[in-house]
LUMBAKE-249134 format. One record per residue (C-alpha): y, z, x; residue in one letter. Coordinates in steps of 0.05 Angstrom, whole numbers, padded with zeros to 5 digits, always signed. Last residue first. Example, Ala and Ser with C-alpha at 12.3 -4.5 7.8 and 13.67 -1.06 7.14 Angstrom:
-00021+00143+00273S/-00090+00156+00246A/
***
This chain:
-06050-00904-00554R/-06101-00961-00575R/-06071-01024-00560L/-06102-01080-00600W/-06110-01157-00568P/-06136-01214-00607T/-06184-01260-00592T/-06207-01318-00638R/-06264-01361-00638V/-06287-01424-00671M/-06357-01418-00693G/-06352-01464-00758N/-06359-01407-00804N/-06308-01361-00770N/-06317-01318-00713T/-06269-01262-00697A/-06268-01219-00625R/-06217-01165-00631I/-06202-01145-00556W/-06185-01072-00534Y/-06125-01053-00494V/-06121-00978-00471G/-06123-00904-00490P/-06206-00882-00487N/-06245-00882-00550W/-06272-00837-00595N/-06218-00834-00651E/-06235-00907-00654S/-06238-00909-00731N/-06242-00982-00765I/-06222-01008-00830L/-06251-01069-00836I/-06201-01126-00893E/-06220-01179-00917S/-06283-01168-00946H/-06361-01202-00941H/-06369-01205-00865I/-06442-01227-00842D/-06430-01187-00786F/-06402-01124-00750S/-06390-01100-00687S/-06360-01040-00649F/-06357-01014-00585V/-06378-01069-00540L/-06357-01063-00463A/-06324-01113-00431G/-06278-01068-00379T/-06215-01074-00430A/-06259-01051-00488S/-06292-01097-00532Y/-06289-01106-00614V/-06327-01149-00650S/-06322-01190-00717V/-06377-01237-00749E/-06373-01276-00813K/-06288-01297-00815M/-06270-01333-00877G/-06203-01286-00879E/-06193-01238-00833L/-06148-01161-00831R/-06171-01118-00781I/-06152-01048-00797V/-06137-00991-00755F/-06151-00906-00754D/-06137-00872-00688I/-06081-00898-00653S/-06041-00952-00663G/-06008-01005-00635P/-06022-01046-00669N/-06018-01007-00743P/-06049-01063-00758F/-06086-01123-00736I/-06091-01196-00755K/-06138-01241-00762V/-06124-01314-00789P/-06137-01375-00747L/-06083-01412-00730K/-06074-01375-00657E/-06131-01420-00638L/-06129-01403-00563D/-06072-01361-00540D/-06121-01302-00541S/-06152-01325-00477E/-06105-01311-00439S/-06097-01247-00464L/-06173-01241-00437L/-06155-01258-00364F/-06096-01211-00365L/-06137-01157-00388C/-06194-01175-00337E/-06142-01175-00279M/-06118-01102-00296A/-06186-01076-00301K/-06204-01106-00223Q/-06141-01083-00199A/-06154-01013-00220N/-06092-00971-00218I/-06092-00894-00217R/-06082-00852-00276G/-06031-00873-00343A/-05978-00820-00313G/-05988-00766-00278I/-05957-00707-00306Q/-05994-00702-00373G/-06053-00671-00334I/-06032-00636-00277L/-06077-00568-00260A/-06135-00602-00278S/-06140-00664-00228N/-06199-00683-00218L/-06214-00689-00293A/-06147-00725-00297D/-06161-00784-00257I/-06163-00829-00313N/-06181-00903-00286D/-06117-00948-00293C/-06129-01007-00355S/-06082-00996-00407S/-06028-00988-00357K/-06028-01045-00323L/-06040-01087-00377C/-05980-01063-00409S/-05941-01069-00353E/-05956-01137-00349I/-05950-01154-00429T/-05872-01114-00415N/-05855-01156-00359A/-05866-01230-00395D/-05932-01267-00382F/-05910-01336-00362G/-05931-01336-00296P/-05994-01335-00311N/-06055-01315-00267Q/-06003-01306-00206S/-05965-01250-00246L/-06023-01207-00237M/-06021-01215-00164L/-05949-01206-00164G/-05963-01140-00205C/-06012-01117-00148L/-05968-01126-00106G/-05925-01080-00137A/-05972-01028-00145V/-05989-01024-00078M/-05916-01037-00063P/-05891-00968-00092C/-05954-00927-00067A/-05929-00938+00003M/-05864-00904-00013S/-05892-00858-00049T/-05908-00828+00022G/-05951-00834+00085S/-05958-00884+00139Q/-06011-00909+00182F/-05998-00969+00238G/-05997-01037+00249Y/-05963-01084+00309N/-05958-01031+00357A/-05900-01062+00392S/-05855-01036+00326T/-05841-01072+00264A/-05903-01046+00227L/-05960-01083+00183T/-06006-01028+00142S/-06053-00976+00150W/-06037-00922+00092I/-06055-00849+00099S/-06031-00825+00029D/-06007-00871-00013G/-06060-00890-00062P/-06030-00907-00133A/-06013-00864-00189M/-05977-00899-00248V/-05928-00885-00306D/-05893-00819-00275I/-05832-00801-00311M/-05866-00746-00353S/-05877-00709-00293G/-05907-00717-00222R/-05877-00724-00157Q/-05922-00735-00095S/-05925-00689-00035F/-05977-00652-00047S/-06022-00722-00059S/-06058-00722-00127V/-06127-00726-00113I/-06164-00789-00128D/-06223-00784-00076G/-06183-00800-00025R/-06106-00784-00029S/-06059-00801-00095I/-05986-00820-00101S/-05944-00825-00150G/-05910-00895-00177V/-05856-00896-00225G/-05853-00970-00267I/-05777-00990-00284V/-05751-01006-00353G/-05718-00943-00364P/-05699-00897-00310L/-05747-00851-00279A/-05758-00889-00220S/-05693-00906-00197P/-05684-00856-00191Y/-05724-00783-00187N/-05742-00741-00233P/-05752-00666-00217T/-05822-00652-00225T/-05843-00630-00157N/-05889-00653-00095G/-05808-00674-00063D/-05835-00740-00049N/-05815-00789-00096G/-05832-00827-00155A/-05828-00892-00116A/-05804-00948-00156S/-05832-01015-00192V/-05788-01070-00239L/-05820-01131-00265I/-05758-01177-00280R/-05740-01198-00342G/-05662-01213-00327A/-05649-01155-00381E/-05693-01112-00338V/-05655-01134-00272A/-05587-01119-00311A/-05606-01055-00332Q/-05623-01034-00261I/-05562-01051-00233V/-05526-01006-00302N/-05566-00952-00279T/-05548-00959-00201L/-05473-00968-00216T/-05486-00904-00262S/-05509-00846-00223D/-05577-00816-00239Q/-05578-00769-00178T/-05649-00744-00155A/-05655-00804-00102G/-05698-00867-00099G/-05731-00907-00048W/-05793-00952-00045S/-05755-01001-00088M/-05805-01064-00109S/-05782-01118-00147I/-05829-01165-00181V/-05810-01229-00209K/-05759-01259-00146A/-05711-01312-00159G/-05663-01292-00111S/-05606-01268-00156A/-05650-01214-00187V/-05677-01201-00117A/-05602-01201-00092Y/-05579-01146-00153D/-05638-01102-00127V/-05619-01109-00060G/-05534-01096-00081E/-05550-01027-00116N/-05600-01002-00052G/-05543-01009-00007N/-05557-00949+00035D/-05623-00944+00037I/-05629-00890+00091A/-05697-00887+00129L/-05655-00868+00196P/-05580-00848+00179I/-05526-00869+00221L/-05533-00946+00193S/-05507-00991+00239S/-05558-01039+00233N/-05541-01032+00157S/-05602-01025+00109T/-05612-01061+00053A/-05650-01113+00082K/-05691-01163+00025V/-05750-01195+00048P/-05778-01237-00008I/-05856-01230+00002I/-05898-01293-00034R/-05965-01271-00062V/-06027-01292-00032G/-06067-01238-00030N/-06029-01186-00069G/-06070-01120-00053I/-06058-01140+00020S/-06120-01151+00067A/-06103-01130+00151I/-06096-01160+00220G/-06123-01227+00231L/-06175-01268+00204G/-06131-01299+00151N/-06161-01282+00083N/-06101-01235+00073T/-06034-01253+00096A/-05988-01181+00079A/-05974-01182+00005G/-05954-01113-00027A/-05985-01067+00036I/-05951-01107+00093G/-05884-01106+00055A/-05884-01037+00055C/-05904-01024+00127H/-05847-01072+00144T/-05797-01042+00093G/-05812-00974+00136H/-05802-01002+00204T/-05726-00989+00226F/-05750-00908+00257L/-05792-00942+00315G/-05744-00903+00361L/-05712-00963+00391L/-05695-00990+00330Q/-05660-00920+00312W/-05623-00912+00370I/-05597-00980+00375G/-05627-01051+00397S/-05659-01116+00362A/-05637-01097+00286P/-05687-01097+00237P/-05704-01164+00208R/-05671-01185+00139A/-05626-01241+00178D/-05586-01276+00126N/-05523-01247+00133D/-05477-01200+00097N/-05487-01131+00146D/-05519-01087+00080A/-05543-01145+00039V/-05590-01175+00090D/-05621-01237+00059F/-05677-01272+00045G/-05718-01326+00080N/-05667-01387+00064V/-05611-01350+00038D/-05560-01397+00074D/-05504-01372+00043V/-05514-01320-00024Y/-05482-01324-00085G/-05531-01353-00125N/-05498-01431-00121N/-05570-01463-00090D/-05534-01494-00032D/-05491-01434-00009D/-05462-01459+00049I/-05466-01450+00124G/-05509-01506+00143N/-05559-01474+00174G/-05631-01476+00127A/-05614-01514+00060I/-05623-01464+00006E/-05652-01485-00062G/-05725-01485-00043P/-05714-01419-00013N/-05772-01395+00027T/-05817-01330+00021W/-05850-01295+00076I/-05928-01306+00080I/-05944-01335+00137P/-05890-01297+00178S/-05922-01223+00150L/-05990-01218+00194D/-05963-01248+00252P/-05892-01209+00237H/-05836-01255+00250D/-05804-01235+00181T/-05800-01166+00214K/-05772-01136+00145I/-05713-01086+00131A/-05690-01023+00102D/-05713-01034+00040D/-05716-01077-00023V/-05780-01116-00020I/-05786-01173-00070A/-05856-01198-00095V/-05851-01273-00106P/-05895-01302-00173A/-05912-01366-00171M/-05918-01365-00097S/-05997-01353-00103N/-06035-01287-00113G/-06111-01287-00115T/-06161-01293-00182G/-06216-01261-00220I/-06262-01259-00153D/-06190-01223-00120W/-06197-01172-00176A/-06274-01144-00149D/-06242-01137-00082F/-06181-01095-00104A/-06227-01049-00140D/-06168-00993-00130I/-06221-00948-00089L/-06237-01010-00050D/-06171-01027-00028L/-06152-00954-00008Y/-06196-00937+00045W/-06159-00999+00083Q/-06162-00960+00153Q/-06219-00898+00170R/-06202-00879+00233S/-06144-00833+00204D/-06084-00838+00248V/-06030-00775+00242D/-05977-00775+00176N/-05904-00791+00163P/-05887-00778+00090V/-05851-00840+00064Q/-05805-00849+00001N/-05744-00878+00039S/-05686-00849+00020F/-05622-00875-00023Y/-05550-00862-00007R/-05500-00858-00065Q/-05437-00895-00076A/-05391-00846-00097P/-05365-00844-00172E/-05318-00872-00216V/-05337-00887-00292Y/-05310-00930-00343Q/-05245-00948-00312M/-05181-00966-00359G/-05144-00908-00333G/-05101-00902-00256M/-05118-00824-00263A/-05194-00843-00255R/-05175-00870-00186L/-05140-00819-00156A/-05194-00772-00176E/-05247-00826-00144C/-05206-00826-00084V/-05195-00754-00074E/-05271-00743-00084S/-05295-00790-00035S/-05269-00749+00017P/-05235-00783+00071I/-05259-00790+00132Q/-05296-00855+00108P/-05235-00885+00113N/-05233-00933+00046F/-05283-00987+00023Q/-05283-01003-00054I/-05328-01033-00092R/-05321-01059-00161Y/-05366-01057-00230I/-05346-01096-00286K/-05380-01168-00259Q/-05448-01119-00269L/-05435-01119-00346E/-05424-01190-00358L/-05490-01206-00312N/-05471-01271-00280P/-05505-01249-00223T/-05468-01247-00153Q/-05456-01167-00149F/-05408-01136-00101P/-05335-01146-00136K/-05297-01127-00077V/-05238-01083-00066I/-05237-01075+00012E/-05196-01035+00071S/-05179-00983+00037I/-05138-00934+00077E/-05132-00876+00025F/-05064-00876+00013T/-05039-00946+00036K/-05095-00973-00015C/-05080-00927-00074I/-05004-00944-00072S/-05013-01016-00066K/-05061-01012-00129W/-05007-00979-00173A/-04956-01032-00149P/-04999-01083-00171P/-05037-01124-00107L/-05020-01198-00081S/-05074-01222-00038V/-05089-01221+00031L/-05163-01251+00045K/-05183-01221+00109S/-05160-01148+00108K/-05192-01151+00042S/-05180-01151-00028F/-05200-01174-00098E/-05154-01172-00152P/-05178-01124-00213I/-05190-01169-00268P/-05159-01150-00337D/-05202-01193-00392A/-05275-01161-00357I/-05253-01086-00400S/-05264-01016-00380S/-05273-01026-00311V/-05326-00999-00270K/-05318-00960-00204F/-05354-00955-00145Y/-05334-00918-00086V/-05350-00926-00002R/-05321-00895+00050G/-05376-00845+00067P/-05443-00870+00031V/-05466-00805-00008Q/-05530-00770+00002H/-05509-00739+00061M/-05454-00706+00026Q/-05483-00623+00025A/-05506-00638+00098L/-05434-00638+00113A/-05391-00685+00147F/-05362-00703+00211S/-05422-00664+00247P/-05456-00733+00241I/-05492-00755+00303L/-05523-00684+00328L/-05539-00646+00277A/-05569-00709+00239V/-05609-00722+00306V/-05628-00649+00311L/-05651-00643+00239G/-05688-00705+00247F/-05726-00687+00305F/-05739-00623+00276F/-05781-00652+00226S/-05761-00650+00151S/-05763-00718+00125I/-05791-00701+00053S/-05734-00657+00030S/-05676-00708+00064I/-05709-00756+00011M/
***
C-alpha cells in the first residue's frame, strides 16, 4: 500500500519513471480491464495477436478503437462464475475509464472494472539483534512437540517472486507430482504448462524466481515473496539459517509480479495467482498484499477459492487505521494484523472488526532474495505467512480437516492480549495466535472422532452462557478447556441432561469427556462464543 511505503526513494522513482499517469491511478494496472458476462451461454471469442479469430462487428470496433491486443478468459479452474470473467489488454496510454464505459454500453455484462494493483504489506525496518523472537512468543517449540509439517498441506505464497534456489528454501519447494519437467505439455491438465515447482502467472512461464536483472532486482526490491516464504516454511532442523513455523510444510511459489513491473512491491496479478494456487492443489493460500478497493473480480476469485475448500490468509494492511483492506476483509479470508514484541499491536497494523487474528509482524528475520540471504522486514505482510504456515502445520496433522475446522481452532486457541492493548479492545480479532494451543485443539478434535455412537449431544453448540449436555448411560462427565484445564466434572450421573453455566469461562473450544459404565469414552467439542 502506497501510504505504507512513504520513503523519499519511493516517491522519487515514481516521479521519474511513471509520469504518464497520475498517482491517483497507481492502484490500477494500466491497459487492463476485467469484465464478467451475464451468461456463460454466449461466450466471447478469445482474441490475441497470435490467435486471430472472427470477431462480431461490435467487438471489432472496440478492438480497433482501444488498440486491444488480447481478450482472454484468465482463470483456469472450472468454477462457473470465474469462467464468465474475461480480461482484456489494450494500449496503456488509453484511460481505463473510457474502455470500461464502452464495454458497459455493449450490454450483457454483470460488471466491468479496471484491474486493480495490490501492494505488498511490508514496512521496512532496521535490523534487530534478537532474531527469531517470535517463535517463542507463539509457543512454536511446544507445538512442534505435538507434530511437525509435511507435504500433505502445501502452502502457496502468492507474491512478487520466490527465490526457489535459496539454500533454506530449495529443500521445501513443492514439486508437482503430475507434471513432467521440460516437455512443454500440461501433463496434469490444470491449465499450466510445466508448472513443476510453481508458476509465474504475471509473465506466463514456470519460473517463479525474481528477475535476474532489472532496476528493482538490482535494488533488492524483488525479495518480498522470498521473505514471506521463509516465515511460513523455511527448511527447519537442517543446521542452516532459520526455522519456520511450518516446520516441514511444502511451499508452492506463485509469482504474481511481472519482471518488467514499473512499481516495486506491486502485485499486478494477484487474482490469477490465487486461481493458480487453487489449480495447483494448495491447501493454504498466503496473500501478503491488499488494497482498499473491494473490486468484483477479486471477490469472485476469493469466493471460488473458498468454495474449493482452501484456507485463505491475508495481510490486513499497514495504514494503522480501521479501513478494511481486501482481500483480508472478504468472507472466508483470515485477516491478520501485526503485533510487536511484548504482544503490543504494531503502530502500522490495521485494526477493526475485519481483523480475525494477530501475529508477530514487527522485525521478523527471514530469507531474502538478495546476496545477504537473510534479513529483517516488518509489516502485516510478515504476520500473514506466520498464520499461513501455522495453518499448514495444523493441517499436516490431519489433511481431512476442512477450512472451517482449522480456522475455528486457530481462533479459539489465541491468547487474549486485550489487557496490553486496552485502547483496541474489539479491534484485534481473537487475539495473538498460539501454535501449541492450536495444535492441542486439533489433537483433541481428532480424538473426538472415536466412538461416535456413544449418545452424547450438546446444545446449543456453539453457545454463550448456559448449555446442556444430553447423555444416556453415562456415569461420568468432565469439561476441559483447550489448554487441558478441568473446568467442570460430575460423577454418578442420575439424569439424562446436565445444565452447565459457563458465564465465567473465556471464549474458545472446550471438550466434553463422557464415560459410560463399560469404560468407553467419548470426547466432543463445544465452542464458547
